[in-house]
Backbone as JSON, one array per atom type, in Angstrom:
{
  "sequence": "MASKETEVADLADQEVLTGGVNEVTRVADRVRRPAGPWTPLVHDVLRHVRERGFTGAPEVHGMTEDGQEELSFLPGQVSNYPVTAEAASTEALVTAARLLRGYHDAVADFPWAGREGWMLPAQPGADLVCHGDFGPHNCVLDGTRAVGLIDFDTAHPATRLWDVAYAVYRWAPVTAPGNTEQERSVREQAERTRLFCDSYGLPADDRPRLLDTMADRLNALVAFMRGRAAEGDTAFQSHLDAGHHHLYLGDVEYIRASREEFHRVLLTG",
  "N": [[126.7, 96.23, 97.51], [126.38, 97.4, 95.11], [125.66, 96.77, 91.59], [127.64, 96.27, 89.61], [127.68, 95.44, 86.86], [128.82, 93.36, 84.36], [129.73, 91.98, 81.21], [129.77, 88.49, 80.91], [129.21, 86.24, 79.48], [128.13, 85.02, 76.29], [125.31, 83.94, 75.04], [123.99, 82.73, 72.42], [121.32, 84.59, 71.45], [121.31, 85.98, 73.78], [122.81, 87.53, 76.67], [124.49, 86.9, 79.65], [124.67, 88.83, 82.45], [126.55, 89.61, 85.21], [126.69, 90.56, 88.68], [127.58, 92.23, 91.83], [125.44, 91.7, 93.53], [123.11, 91.13, 92.03], [122.03, 89.0, 89.3], [121.88, 89.51, 85.9], [120.15, 89.24, 82.84], [120.57, 89.72, 79.44], [118.45, 90.01, 76.71], [118.31, 90.36, 73.45], [117.37, 93.63, 72.89], [116.7, 94.14, 75.48], [116.79, 93.86, 79.1], [116.66, 91.52, 81.76], [115.92, 91.38, 85.14], [116.25, 90.35, 88.59], [113.41, 90.89, 90.63], [112.18, 92.9, 93.37], [110.43, 93.71, 96.46], [110.38, 96.46, 96.24], [110.32, 97.04, 93.58], [107.93, 97.88, 92.06], [107.74, 100.58, 92.92], [110.19, 101.6, 91.99], [109.82, 101.27, 89.24], [107.8, 103.13, 88.79], [109.23, 105.45, 89.29], [111.14, 105.35, 87.2], [109.48, 105.5, 84.95], [108.46, 108.02, 85.36], [110.73, 109.8, 85.19], [111.49, 109.44, 82.55], [109.26, 110.37, 81.24], [109.64, 112.99, 81.8], [111.61, 113.61, 80.09], [114.15, 112.61, 80.54], [116.44, 110.58, 79.27], [118.46, 108.97, 80.07], [118.01, 106.82, 81.67], [116.82, 103.42, 82.06], [114.06, 102.17, 80.09], [110.9, 101.05, 81.17], [109.59, 97.84, 80.68], [107.84, 96.18, 81.9], [106.9, 93.13, 83.62], [108.2, 89.77, 83.61], [106.9, 86.43, 83.0], [107.99, 84.78, 84.91], [108.45, 86.47, 87.0], [110.47, 88.4, 86.86], [111.84, 91.7, 86.41], [111.61, 93.63, 83.4], [113.55, 95.57, 81.37], [114.68, 98.24, 79.2], [117.71, 97.84, 77.34], [120.66, 99.62, 77.88], [122.99, 100.69, 75.71], [126.57, 100.47, 75.76], [129.51, 100.84, 77.82], [130.18, 99.44, 81.01], [131.91, 99.97, 83.94], [133.71, 97.74, 86.0], [135.4, 96.99, 89.09], [138.92, 96.95, 89.57], [138.41, 100.29, 88.34], [138.0, 101.13, 84.88], [140.28, 102.78, 82.58], [138.85, 104.62, 81.12], [136.62, 105.16, 82.77], [137.92, 106.35, 84.87], [138.65, 108.76, 83.89], [138.83, 112.36, 83.43], [136.79, 113.42, 81.86], [134.77, 111.5, 82.16], [134.16, 111.85, 84.87], [133.15, 114.5, 84.89], [130.95, 114.33, 83.08], [129.46, 112.4, 84.35], [128.65, 113.74, 86.67], [126.99, 115.67, 85.52], [125.08, 113.98, 84.43], [123.92, 112.9, 86.73], [122.81, 115.25, 87.78], [120.93, 115.77, 85.79], [119.21, 113.58, 86.15], [118.31, 114.09, 88.79], [116.96, 116.55, 88.44], [114.91, 115.72, 86.78], [113.51, 113.93, 88.39], [112.63, 115.42, 90.45], [109.97, 116.31, 90.91], [108.6, 114.01, 91.44], [106.01, 112.24, 93.04], [106.64, 111.12, 95.96], [106.05, 111.14, 98.66], [104.62, 109.53, 101.45], [104.68, 107.04, 100.34], [105.65, 103.73, 100.77], [108.12, 101.09, 101.14], [110.59, 101.09, 99.89], [113.9, 99.87, 99.1], [116.01, 100.93, 100.66], [115.98, 102.94, 103.64], [114.0, 105.94, 103.93], [115.47, 109.19, 104.1], [116.07, 111.75, 106.58], [114.68, 114.96, 105.93], [114.28, 114.56, 103.24], [114.02, 115.36, 99.78], [113.68, 114.44, 97.26], [113.64, 111.47, 95.16], [116.44, 109.74, 95.42], [119.12, 108.18, 93.52], [120.82, 106.41, 94.86], [123.02, 104.69, 94.59], [125.13, 105.7, 93.01], [127.68, 105.3, 91.01], [130.7, 104.43, 89.14], [130.21, 101.74, 88.57], [127.53, 101.63, 88.06], [126.98, 103.24, 85.95], [126.65, 103.89, 82.51], [128.97, 104.09, 79.95], [129.93, 105.88, 77.03], [132.6, 105.57, 75.41], [134.5, 107.85, 76.99], [132.45, 109.24, 78.08], [129.8, 109.62, 80.32], [126.7, 108.28, 79.85], [124.43, 106.92, 80.59], [122.35, 105.54, 83.22], [122.01, 102.95, 85.48], [120.52, 100.19, 87.38], [118.48, 100.78, 89.64], [117.62, 99.8, 92.05], [118.3, 100.65, 94.61], [117.11, 103.1, 94.91], [115.66, 105.72, 96.79], [113.82, 107.91, 99.01], [115.53, 110.86, 99.7], [118.04, 113.41, 100.08], [119.34, 115.71, 97.62], [121.99, 116.22, 98.23], [122.74, 113.96, 99.69], [122.83, 111.99, 97.71], [124.71, 113.12, 95.95], [126.97, 113.2, 97.6], [127.66, 110.48, 97.95], [128.1, 109.83, 95.3], [130.34, 111.44, 94.66], [132.17, 110.27, 96.4], [132.55, 107.82, 95.1], [133.36, 108.56, 92.5], [135.51, 110.39, 92.65], [138.04, 109.04, 93.36], [137.05, 109.36, 96.81], [139.01, 108.18, 99.05], [140.9, 106.19, 101.35], [144.52, 105.81, 101.36], [145.66, 102.91, 99.71], [143.19, 101.7, 99.65], [142.12, 101.62, 97.16], [142.73, 101.09, 93.66], [143.29, 103.39, 92.37], [145.57, 105.56, 93.01], [145.56, 108.49, 94.4], [146.51, 111.7, 95.56], [145.51, 113.52, 98.55], [145.04, 116.15, 97.81], [144.58, 115.88, 95.03], [142.28, 114.28, 95.07], [140.56, 116.06, 96.33], [140.46, 118.11, 94.44], [139.21, 116.79, 92.31], [136.83, 116.29, 93.56], [135.83, 118.89, 93.84], [135.55, 119.52, 91.13], [133.57, 117.71, 90.34], [131.43, 118.64, 91.91], [131.18, 121.26, 90.89], [130.51, 120.68, 88.24], [128.11, 119.37, 88.58], [126.68, 121.43, 89.71], [126.4, 122.02, 92.41], [125.14, 123.83, 95.1], [126.8, 126.53, 96.84], [126.19, 126.68, 99.56], [125.72, 124.08, 100.3], [128.13, 122.78, 100.21], [129.93, 122.86, 102.5], [128.87, 120.84, 104.04], [129.28, 118.52, 102.72], [131.35, 116.53, 103.11], [130.83, 115.5, 105.7], [128.32, 114.46, 105.2], [129.0, 112.52, 103.37], [130.47, 110.76, 104.99], [128.43, 109.98, 106.74], [126.78, 108.69, 104.93], [128.33, 106.46, 104.21], [128.52, 105.15, 106.68], [125.84, 104.49, 106.97], [125.61, 102.73, 104.86], [127.22, 100.58, 105.71], [125.76, 99.79, 107.96], [123.43, 98.95, 106.7], [124.39, 96.79, 105.16], [125.19, 95.02, 107.2], [122.73, 94.61, 108.44], [121.22, 93.35, 106.41], [122.73, 91.05, 106.03], [122.4, 89.85, 108.54], [119.78, 89.14, 108.32], [119.95, 86.99, 106.72], [120.8, 87.27, 104.1], [122.79, 86.09, 101.68], [124.47, 87.27, 99.78], [125.17, 89.79, 100.82], [126.33, 88.92, 103.16], [128.57, 87.71, 102.12], [129.94, 89.94, 101.27], [130.59, 91.12, 103.7], [132.19, 89.1, 104.73], [134.32, 89.33, 103.01], [135.39, 91.65, 103.87], [134.52, 94.19, 103.09], [133.18, 96.12, 104.56], [135.08, 97.02, 106.36], [136.74, 98.47, 104.71], [135.03, 100.61, 103.97], [134.57, 101.78, 106.51], [137.15, 102.48, 107.17], [137.55, 104.43, 105.26], [135.75, 106.34, 106.16], [137.06, 107.26, 108.46], [139.3, 108.36, 107.21], [138.14, 110.39, 105.64], [137.18, 112.12, 107.61], [139.56, 112.83, 108.87], [140.82, 114.18, 106.84], [139.34, 116.4, 106.32], [139.91, 119.19, 106.62], [141.87, 119.78, 104.64], [140.45, 119.05, 102.33], [138.42, 120.95, 102.43], [139.82, 123.3, 102.01], [140.26, 123.26, 99.29], [137.71, 122.68, 98.22], [136.03, 124.69, 99.18], [137.37, 127.1, 98.85], [139.09, 126.91, 96.68]],
  "CA": [[125.38, 96.69, 97.18], [126.37, 97.78, 93.7], [125.5, 95.69, 90.64], [128.9, 96.0, 88.92], [127.26, 94.57, 85.79], [129.77, 93.2, 83.28], [129.42, 90.85, 80.37], [130.59, 87.33, 81.17], [128.93, 85.16, 78.56], [127.27, 85.36, 75.17], [124.58, 82.72, 74.78], [123.13, 82.95, 71.27], [120.78, 85.94, 71.39], [121.25, 86.58, 75.11], [124.05, 87.66, 77.42], [124.31, 86.88, 81.09], [125.42, 89.9, 83.1], [126.59, 89.3, 86.64], [127.1, 91.67, 89.52], [127.85, 91.92, 93.22], [124.24, 91.22, 94.18], [122.14, 90.63, 91.07], [122.39, 88.45, 88.0], [121.03, 90.15, 84.9], [120.23, 88.6, 81.54], [120.18, 90.55, 78.3], [117.82, 89.33, 75.59], [118.19, 91.38, 72.39], [117.52, 95.01, 73.36], [116.12, 94.26, 76.81], [117.45, 93.14, 80.18], [115.77, 90.96, 82.77], [116.59, 91.45, 86.44], [115.43, 89.92, 89.73], [112.58, 91.95, 91.2], [112.02, 92.92, 94.81], [109.22, 94.42, 96.89], [110.51, 97.87, 95.87], [110.33, 97.18, 92.12], [106.87, 98.76, 91.55], [108.11, 101.97, 93.19], [111.27, 101.94, 91.07], [109.25, 101.41, 87.9], [107.1, 104.42, 88.74], [110.28, 106.47, 89.18], [111.71, 105.29, 85.85], [108.49, 106.03, 84.01], [108.35, 109.46, 85.6], [111.85, 110.58, 84.67], [111.47, 109.38, 81.09], [108.21, 111.31, 80.83], [110.2, 114.34, 81.94], [112.62, 113.79, 79.06], [115.46, 112.06, 80.91], [116.6, 109.31, 78.54], [119.63, 108.26, 80.57], [117.58, 105.7, 82.52], [116.14, 102.4, 81.27], [112.61, 102.2, 79.9], [110.25, 99.89, 81.78], [108.77, 97.0, 79.8], [106.97, 95.34, 82.71], [107.4, 91.96, 84.33], [108.13, 88.52, 82.88], [106.03, 85.44, 83.63], [108.65, 84.2, 86.08], [108.57, 87.46, 88.05], [111.6, 89.32, 86.73], [111.53, 92.95, 85.73], [112.18, 93.72, 82.07], [113.89, 96.96, 81.09], [115.45, 98.42, 77.98], [119.16, 97.75, 77.48], [121.37, 100.85, 77.54], [124.27, 100.27, 75.12], [127.78, 101.16, 76.19], [130.41, 100.07, 78.68], [130.04, 99.66, 82.45], [133.17, 99.6, 84.58], [133.77, 97.04, 87.27], [136.55, 97.46, 89.87], [139.31, 98.35, 89.46], [137.75, 101.0, 87.26], [138.73, 101.26, 83.63], [140.89, 104.08, 82.33], [137.8, 105.52, 80.66], [135.81, 105.57, 83.91], [138.75, 107.18, 85.74], [139.02, 109.99, 83.17], [138.19, 113.61, 83.83], [135.53, 113.58, 81.13], [133.77, 110.65, 82.79], [133.78, 112.51, 86.11], [132.33, 115.67, 84.58], [129.68, 113.94, 82.47], [128.69, 111.68, 85.38], [128.03, 114.77, 87.51], [125.89, 116.26, 84.75], [124.05, 112.95, 84.31], [123.22, 112.86, 88.01], [121.99, 116.45, 87.87], [119.8, 115.57, 84.9], [118.27, 112.68, 86.81], [117.7, 114.78, 89.92], [116.0, 117.54, 87.97], [113.75, 115.02, 86.21], [112.76, 113.21, 89.42], [112.35, 116.34, 91.55], [108.54, 116.44, 91.21], [107.97, 112.7, 91.61], [105.26, 112.25, 94.31], [107.08, 110.0, 96.77], [105.6, 111.24, 100.04], [103.61, 108.57, 101.88], [104.85, 105.74, 99.69], [106.56, 102.91, 101.54], [108.57, 99.86, 100.5], [111.89, 101.24, 99.25], [114.94, 99.0, 99.66], [116.72, 101.68, 101.69], [115.05, 103.82, 104.36], [113.97, 107.37, 103.6], [116.36, 109.99, 104.93], [115.5, 113.0, 107.08], [114.78, 116.11, 105.04], [114.23, 114.11, 101.84], [113.35, 116.27, 98.85], [113.48, 113.74, 96.0], [114.05, 110.07, 95.19], [117.81, 109.66, 94.93], [119.47, 106.9, 92.91], [121.24, 105.62, 95.99], [124.26, 103.92, 94.37], [125.63, 106.32, 91.78], [129.12, 105.14, 90.85], [131.07, 103.89, 87.83], [129.62, 100.41, 88.39], [126.13, 101.77, 87.67], [126.88, 104.22, 84.87], [127.0, 103.41, 81.18], [129.86, 105.02, 79.26], [130.2, 105.86, 75.6], [133.98, 106.04, 75.47], [134.75, 108.44, 78.31], [131.28, 110.05, 78.46], [128.71, 108.93, 81.02], [125.47, 108.54, 79.08], [123.29, 106.19, 81.1], [122.33, 105.21, 84.63], [121.32, 101.68, 85.65], [120.36, 99.59, 88.71], [117.78, 101.71, 90.52], [117.07, 99.09, 93.21], [118.57, 101.38, 95.85], [116.44, 104.39, 94.91], [114.9, 105.96, 98.01], [113.71, 109.34, 99.31], [116.67, 111.45, 100.41], [118.34, 114.75, 99.58], [120.33, 115.77, 96.54], [123.33, 116.15, 98.8], [122.97, 112.55, 100.06], [123.2, 111.3, 96.47], [125.95, 113.72, 95.45], [128.07, 112.81, 98.48], [128.1, 109.12, 97.63], [128.63, 109.86, 93.93], [131.69, 111.97, 94.75], [132.98, 109.22, 97.03], [132.86, 106.8, 94.11], [133.96, 109.06, 91.27], [136.77, 111.13, 92.83], [137.25, 108.66, 94.52], [137.54, 109.84, 98.11], [139.29, 106.93, 99.75], [142.2, 106.15, 102.03], [145.59, 105.14, 100.62], [145.62, 101.46, 99.77], [141.83, 101.2, 99.53], [141.7, 101.62, 95.77], [143.84, 101.02, 92.7], [143.56, 104.76, 91.94], [146.32, 106.23, 94.06], [145.55, 109.94, 94.23], [146.77, 112.44, 96.79], [144.36, 114.22, 99.11], [144.82, 117.33, 96.97], [143.97, 115.44, 93.77], [140.91, 113.87, 95.37], [139.78, 117.27, 96.61], [140.25, 118.82, 93.18], [138.19, 116.06, 91.57], [135.58, 116.53, 94.29], [135.33, 120.21, 93.46], [135.14, 119.48, 89.73], [132.27, 117.03, 90.3], [130.42, 119.55, 92.46], [131.0, 122.35, 89.93], [129.83, 120.14, 87.06], [126.73, 119.1, 89.0], [126.04, 122.67, 90.08], [126.05, 121.96, 93.82], [125.18, 125.18, 95.68], [127.87, 126.79, 97.79], [125.73, 126.43, 100.93], [125.75, 122.64, 100.57], [129.48, 122.21, 100.15], [130.56, 122.59, 103.8], [128.29, 119.63, 104.63], [129.48, 117.39, 101.81], [132.19, 115.46, 103.67], [130.11, 114.86, 106.79], [127.25, 113.67, 104.58], [129.66, 111.35, 102.78], [130.76, 109.84, 106.09], [127.15, 109.44, 107.2], [126.28, 107.76, 103.91], [129.11, 105.22, 104.32], [128.09, 104.47, 107.9], [124.53, 103.93, 106.67], [125.84, 101.58, 103.98], [127.71, 99.47, 106.53], [124.63, 99.33, 108.78], [122.53, 98.23, 105.8], [125.03, 95.52, 104.85], [125.12, 94.17, 108.38], [121.34, 94.26, 108.65], [120.8, 92.36, 105.42], [123.44, 89.8, 106.32], [121.76, 89.26, 109.71], [118.5, 88.59, 107.87], [120.21, 85.78, 105.94], [121.16, 87.56, 102.71], [124.13, 85.53, 101.49], [125.3, 88.19, 99.0], [125.73, 90.79, 101.72], [127.22, 88.23, 104.08], [129.84, 87.51, 101.42], [130.63, 91.23, 101.28], [131.19, 91.27, 105.03], [133.28, 88.11, 104.83], [135.44, 89.85, 102.22], [135.92, 92.83, 104.54], [134.14, 95.45, 102.44], [132.78, 97.11, 105.56], [136.29, 97.61, 106.93], [137.19, 99.48, 103.75], [134.17, 101.79, 104.1], [134.79, 102.42, 107.79], [138.45, 103.12, 107.07], [137.37, 105.65, 104.48], [135.1, 107.32, 107.04], [138.12, 107.87, 109.28], [140.14, 109.15, 106.31], [137.37, 111.58, 105.27], [137.14, 113.05, 108.75], [140.91, 113.3, 109.12], [141.24, 115.01, 105.71], [138.31, 117.42, 106.08], [140.46, 120.54, 106.48], [142.5, 119.92, 103.33], [139.39, 119.04, 101.33], [137.69, 122.22, 102.47], [140.64, 124.36, 101.41], [140.04, 123.2, 97.84], [136.3, 122.65, 97.89], [135.35, 125.92, 99.56], [138.08, 128.32, 98.46], [139.79, 126.72, 95.41]],
  "C": [[125.31, 97.03, 95.71], [126.23, 96.57, 92.81], [126.81, 95.29, 89.99], [128.66, 95.09, 87.72], [128.3, 94.54, 84.67], [129.45, 91.95, 82.5], [130.35, 89.68, 80.67], [130.3, 86.18, 80.23], [128.02, 85.64, 77.46], [126.59, 84.07, 74.74], [123.57, 82.98, 73.68], [122.64, 84.39, 71.27], [120.68, 86.58, 72.77], [122.64, 86.59, 75.74], [123.71, 87.61, 78.89], [125.25, 87.91, 81.7], [125.4, 89.62, 84.58], [127.07, 90.5, 87.42], [127.32, 91.24, 90.94], [126.65, 91.35, 93.94], [123.3, 90.54, 93.19], [122.78, 89.93, 89.88], [121.38, 88.96, 86.99], [121.24, 89.46, 83.57], [119.77, 89.58, 80.47], [119.6, 89.65, 77.21], [117.52, 90.39, 74.53], [118.38, 92.76, 72.99], [116.88, 95.24, 74.72], [116.95, 93.49, 77.83], [116.4, 92.67, 81.16], [116.54, 90.85, 84.08], [115.68, 90.89, 87.52], [114.66, 91.11, 90.29], [112.54, 91.82, 92.71], [110.75, 93.63, 95.18], [109.2, 95.88, 96.46], [110.36, 98.1, 94.37], [109.18, 98.04, 91.58], [107.16, 100.24, 91.78], [109.18, 102.44, 92.2], [110.73, 102.13, 89.67], [108.49, 102.73, 87.75], [108.11, 105.56, 88.59], [110.84, 106.51, 87.76], [110.74, 105.83, 84.81], [108.41, 107.55, 84.13], [109.49, 110.24, 84.95], [111.91, 110.54, 83.14], [110.38, 110.28, 80.54], [108.7, 112.75, 80.91], [111.34, 114.58, 80.95], [114.0, 113.29, 79.4], [115.6, 110.68, 80.28], [117.81, 108.5, 79.01], [119.3, 107.12, 81.51], [116.85, 104.68, 81.65], [114.64, 102.66, 81.17], [112.02, 100.92, 80.48], [109.39, 99.16, 80.75], [107.93, 96.01, 80.59], [107.68, 94.19, 83.36], [107.27, 90.73, 83.44], [107.23, 87.53, 83.64], [106.66, 84.83, 84.89], [109.01, 85.25, 87.14], [109.79, 88.35, 88.0], [111.13, 90.63, 86.1], [112.23, 92.96, 84.37], [112.33, 95.2, 81.7], [114.62, 97.04, 79.76], [116.94, 98.34, 78.3], [119.78, 99.07, 77.04], [122.74, 100.47, 76.99], [125.43, 101.11, 75.61], [128.59, 100.25, 77.07], [130.16, 100.45, 80.14], [131.31, 99.15, 83.13], [132.92, 98.8, 85.85], [134.93, 97.66, 88.06], [137.69, 96.46, 89.77], [138.7, 99.0, 88.23], [138.64, 101.06, 86.03], [139.34, 102.64, 83.51], [139.84, 105.09, 81.89], [136.97, 106.04, 81.84], [136.59, 106.47, 84.87], [139.08, 108.54, 85.12], [138.28, 111.2, 83.72], [136.85, 113.8, 83.13], [134.43, 112.71, 81.74], [133.26, 111.28, 84.08], [132.81, 113.66, 85.84], [130.97, 115.26, 84.03], [128.83, 113.13, 83.44], [127.97, 112.67, 86.28], [126.84, 115.4, 86.79], [124.75, 115.26, 84.57], [123.24, 112.87, 85.6], [122.33, 114.08, 88.17], [120.75, 116.33, 86.98], [118.75, 114.66, 85.5], [117.56, 113.39, 87.95], [116.66, 115.8, 89.47], [114.74, 116.87, 87.43], [112.89, 114.38, 87.29], [112.25, 114.14, 90.52], [110.87, 116.45, 91.9], [107.83, 115.09, 91.28], [107.28, 112.66, 92.98], [105.57, 111.05, 95.19], [106.5, 109.99, 98.18], [104.48, 110.24, 100.34], [103.72, 107.2, 101.25], [105.95, 104.95, 100.41], [107.02, 101.7, 100.71], [109.88, 99.97, 99.76], [112.89, 100.27, 99.87], [115.65, 99.67, 100.82], [115.76, 102.64, 102.38], [115.14, 105.26, 103.87], [114.84, 108.13, 104.59], [115.68, 111.27, 105.42], [115.71, 114.14, 106.09], [114.72, 115.76, 103.58], [113.47, 115.1, 100.98], [113.16, 115.66, 97.46], [113.84, 112.26, 96.19], [115.45, 109.99, 94.59], [118.05, 108.3, 94.3], [119.96, 105.93, 93.98], [122.54, 104.84, 95.83], [124.92, 104.4, 93.09], [127.15, 106.25, 91.75], [129.43, 104.59, 89.48], [130.43, 102.54, 87.53], [128.16, 100.46, 87.94], [125.91, 102.85, 86.61], [127.36, 103.61, 83.57], [127.82, 104.49, 80.49], [129.83, 104.8, 77.76], [131.6, 106.44, 75.46], [134.26, 106.55, 76.87], [133.59, 109.33, 78.76], [130.25, 109.18, 79.16], [127.39, 109.3, 80.35], [124.25, 107.84, 79.65], [123.47, 105.78, 82.54], [121.48, 103.96, 84.81], [121.23, 101.29, 87.13], [119.79, 100.59, 89.71], [117.2, 101.03, 91.76], [117.21, 99.9, 94.49], [117.94, 102.77, 95.88], [115.61, 104.54, 96.18], [114.83, 107.45, 98.27], [114.88, 109.82, 100.16], [116.86, 112.87, 99.87], [119.29, 114.65, 98.39], [121.73, 115.58, 97.09], [123.69, 114.72, 99.19], [123.46, 111.76, 98.85], [124.53, 111.81, 95.93], [127.14, 113.25, 96.29], [128.58, 111.42, 98.15], [128.68, 109.06, 96.22], [130.06, 110.38, 93.92], [132.64, 110.93, 95.35], [133.43, 108.19, 96.0], [133.65, 107.33, 92.92], [135.28, 109.78, 91.48], [138.01, 110.21, 92.73], [137.88, 109.2, 95.79], [137.78, 108.62, 98.98], [140.71, 106.92, 100.28], [143.25, 105.46, 101.18], [145.53, 103.63, 100.81], [144.24, 100.86, 99.62], [141.32, 101.18, 98.1], [142.94, 101.53, 94.89], [144.19, 102.41, 92.17], [144.27, 105.5, 93.07], [146.4, 107.73, 93.76], [145.81, 110.6, 95.58], [145.48, 113.08, 97.3], [144.01, 115.43, 98.25], [144.12, 116.94, 95.66], [142.53, 115.0, 93.99], [140.02, 115.08, 95.61], [139.49, 118.05, 95.34], [139.18, 118.13, 92.33], [136.82, 116.19, 92.26], [134.99, 117.87, 93.89], [134.84, 120.21, 92.02], [133.78, 118.79, 89.59], [131.18, 117.99, 90.78], [130.14, 120.72, 91.51], [130.2, 121.87, 88.73], [128.37, 119.82, 87.36], [125.96, 120.41, 89.22], [125.61, 122.66, 91.54], [126.18, 123.34, 94.45], [126.29, 125.32, 96.73], [127.46, 126.47, 99.22], [125.77, 124.95, 101.3], [127.16, 122.09, 100.74], [130.15, 122.0, 101.51], [130.05, 121.31, 104.45], [128.58, 118.37, 103.82], [130.24, 116.24, 102.46], [131.5, 114.75, 104.83], [128.98, 113.99, 106.25], [127.82, 112.4, 103.96], [129.95, 110.31, 103.86], [129.49, 109.19, 106.61], [126.61, 108.41, 106.21], [127.02, 106.42, 103.99], [128.74, 104.44, 105.59], [126.73, 103.81, 107.7], [124.66, 102.69, 105.79], [126.29, 100.37, 104.79], [126.57, 98.91, 107.39], [123.65, 98.52, 107.93], [123.1, 96.84, 105.47], [124.91, 94.54, 106.01], [123.68, 93.71, 108.64], [120.86, 93.19, 107.68], [121.47, 91.01, 105.65], [122.79, 89.09, 107.51], [120.42, 88.63, 109.36], [118.68, 87.35, 106.99], [120.55, 86.01, 104.49], [122.61, 87.12, 102.48], [125.04, 86.46, 100.7], [125.95, 89.22, 99.91], [126.63, 90.15, 102.76], [128.58, 88.01, 103.42], [130.64, 88.81, 101.37], [131.31, 91.48, 102.63], [132.36, 90.32, 105.2], [134.52, 88.59, 104.1], [136.02, 91.13, 102.81], [135.56, 94.15, 103.91], [133.8, 96.53, 103.47], [134.0, 97.75, 106.22], [136.84, 98.7, 106.01], [136.37, 100.75, 103.91], [134.43, 102.52, 105.42], [136.17, 103.09, 107.84], [138.37, 104.41, 106.27], [136.66, 106.73, 105.28], [136.15, 108.02, 107.89], [138.99, 108.79, 108.42], [139.43, 110.46, 105.94], [137.39, 112.59, 106.41], [138.52, 113.63, 109.04], [141.37, 114.28, 108.06], [140.32, 116.19, 105.46], [138.93, 118.8, 105.81], [141.09, 120.75, 105.11], [141.47, 119.9, 102.2], [138.69, 120.39, 101.28], [138.51, 123.36, 101.89], [140.43, 124.41, 99.9], [138.58, 123.38, 97.5], [135.61, 124.0, 98.14], [136.04, 127.19, 99.08], [138.82, 128.16, 97.13], [141.27, 126.78, 95.57]]
}
């Protein structure tokens, strides 16, 4: 589902950026991306947060004649997987958490109620429009500092905790042994989880629900992938063929099995 946008070619004044689902073209200081039915909603969100002073998201420049969206290019580096050393750094973790908090605060008063057509379904108890896929693959780094947020296709009404849970999953990362090139112990993952939550400013009352929310988010991701593949989406079918869903479901089991150790760090330090 993530874009994982990385430079693969330089064609005169344009660069072709490819990802797991989308192909993006950079032309000078703008990028052109495939649009979807949700794009008008996403553009309203992007305009809103920039009006609120959040400059870590692209500026909307409208649509091209061939139906692509055109956005401002955010300069910096975007990590693919395995993540770069910069994206795995403590500073990237901390600044990513602060970037997400900045986005959430800016989007908090966006009037989403009653608006339909998001790529992902609205979640129960939604209180804002979350990004929906906040990970290293969708954050722009300046060295080891997260300074920008891209690929808002998955934006949808949900809770702050829903977005934070998935962000922690990607940035800690919270994953079973062998499922990532970053081999960290449960204790190390828990400590990075707490650091992300502290840097974001996640309230203490939300923290006991973080791991269960993370597991729910991953199960929702797998259901979405399967649904899109069943509808004939070849990109998501390729993800299933590659076994991505097995990785996510394995991480769900790992999260539930490790809950007690995570809570010792997350709730008590």
